[in-house]
C-alpha positions as CSV (number, residue, x, y, z in Angstrom):
1,M,82.9,55.7,30.4
2,K,81.0,54.5,27.3
3,T,78.9,57.0,25.4
4,K,76.3,56.4,22.8
5,K,77.7,59.3,20.9
6,Y,80.5,56.9,19.6
7,E,77.8,54.8,17.9
8,E,76.7,57.9,16.0
9,L,80.1,58.6,14.5
10,R,80.3,58.5,10.7
11,L,83.5,58.4,8.6
12,H,84.3,61.0,6.0
13,Y,87.6,61.4,4.3
14,K,89.1,62.8,1.1
15,I,91.8,61.4,-1.2
16,W,94.0,63.6,-3.4
17,F,97.2,63.2,-5.2
18,T,100.0,65.8,-5.3
19,D,103.2,66.4,-7.1
20,D,106.7,66.3,-5.6
21,N,106.1,69.8,-4.1
22,D,102.8,68.8,-2.5
23,K,100.8,70.8,-5.1
24,G,97.4,69.2,-5.5
25,I,96.8,67.5,-8.9
26,L,93.7,65.4,-8.5
27,G,91.3,64.6,-5.7
28,D,87.8,63.7,-5.0
29,G,86.4,67.0,-6.3
30,K,88.1,67.0,-9.7
31,Y,87.4,63.3,-10.0
32,K,83.7,64.0,-9.6
33,I,83.9,66.7,-12.3
34,L,85.7,64.3,-14.7
35,K,83.1,61.6,-13.9
36,A,80.3,64.0,-14.6
37,I,81.8,65.0,-17.9
38,D,82.2,61.4,-18.9
39,E,78.5,60.7,-18.0
40,S,77.0,63.8,-19.6
41,G,79.4,64.4,-22.5
42,S,79.4,68.1,-21.7
43,L,81.6,70.2,-19.4
44,M,78.8,72.8,-19.2
45,S,76.2,70.2,-18.2
46,A,78.6,68.7,-15.6
47,C,79.2,72.1,-14.1
48,E,75.5,72.9,-13.9
49,N,74.8,69.5,-12.3
50,L,77.5,70.0,-9.7
51,G,76.7,73.7,-9.1
52,I,80.2,74.9,-10.0
53,T,81.5,77.6,-12.4
54,Y,82.5,76.7,-15.9
55,R,85.4,79.0,-16.3
56,R,87.2,78.0,-13.1
57,T,86.5,74.3,-13.7
58,W,87.9,74.6,-17.3
59,N,91.1,76.3,-15.9
60,D,91.4,73.7,-13.1
61,L,91.2,70.9,-15.6
62,K,93.7,72.5,-18.0
63,S,96.1,72.9,-15.0
64,I,95.7,69.1,-14.2
65,E,96.4,68.3,-17.8
66,K,99.6,70.4,-17.7
67,Q,100.7,68.8,-14.4
68,L,100.0,65.2,-15.7
69,G,101.5,65.9,-19.1
70,F,98.6,64.6,-21.2
71,P,95.1,65.8,-22.3
72,L,92.1,64.7,-20.3
73,L,89.4,66.4,-22.5
74,E,88.5,66.4,-26.1
75,K,86.3,69.5,-26.8
76,T,84.2,70.2,-29.9
77,R,82.8,73.7,-30.4
78,G,79.0,74.1,-30.7
79,G,77.1,73.9,-33.8
80,A,73.4,73.1,-34.5
81,D,73.5,70.5,-31.8
82,G,75.8,72.4,-29.4
83,G,79.3,71.5,-28.4
84,S,80.6,68.6,-26.4
85,T,83.4,67.7,-24.1
86,I,84.4,64.1,-23.7
87,L,87.3,62.4,-21.9
88,T,90.3,61.3,-23.8
89,P,91.3,57.6,-23.5
90,E,93.8,58.7,-20.9
91,G,91.1,60.7,-19.0
92,K,88.9,57.6,-19.0
93,K,91.7,55.5,-17.8
94,L,92.4,58.0,-15.0
95,I,88.9,58.0,-13.7
96,R,88.6,54.2,-13.9
97,A,91.9,53.8,-11.9
98,F,90.7,56.5,-9.4
99,D,87.4,54.6,-9.1
100,D,89.1,51.3,-8.4
101,F,91.6,52.9,-5.9
102,H,88.8,54.7,-4.1
103,E,86.7,51.5,-3.9
104,K,89.6,49.6,-2.3
105,M,90.4,52.5,0.1
106,D,86.7,52.8,1.1
107,E,86.7,49.1,2.2
108,I,89.9,49.5,4.1
109,M,88.8,52.8,5.8
110,Q,85.4,51.4,6.7
111,Y,86.9,48.3,8.2
112,H,89.4,50.2,10.3
113,F,86.8,52.7,11.3
114,A,84.6,49.9,12.6
115,L,87.6,48.7,14.6
116,L,88.1,52.2,16.0
117,K,84.5,52.4,17.1
118,Q,84.7,48.9,18.7
119,Q,87.7,50.1,20.7
120,L,85.9,53.3,21.8
121,L,82.8,51.3,22.8
122,S,84.7,48.6,24.7
123,D,84.7,48.6,28.5
124,E,88.5,48.4,28.6
């Protein structure tokens, strides 16, 4: 029996990378944080825009740096103009690569999701 509900299905998924022990390193959430830092030039601003806490985010990013073995952030303390946090060249490379990877996976996932919906909607 066909149902219109299948037509209403939407695809959502997450991508994340782990270490050898399956401990999470980087996923969609932390990627969004790094991207927001890159765009705003400020960890505080990125946290405010995303509605997340500064302290936990800072600790999470430091943990990622430790796991990957290189710094992601360059931080300068505040002065008259306030501080800033920018991505290191490796941090920028990481988000560009994650961007590219996600874009390719999005296309693949959407294609196969469309096939799945066709299969569900077919009369066979």
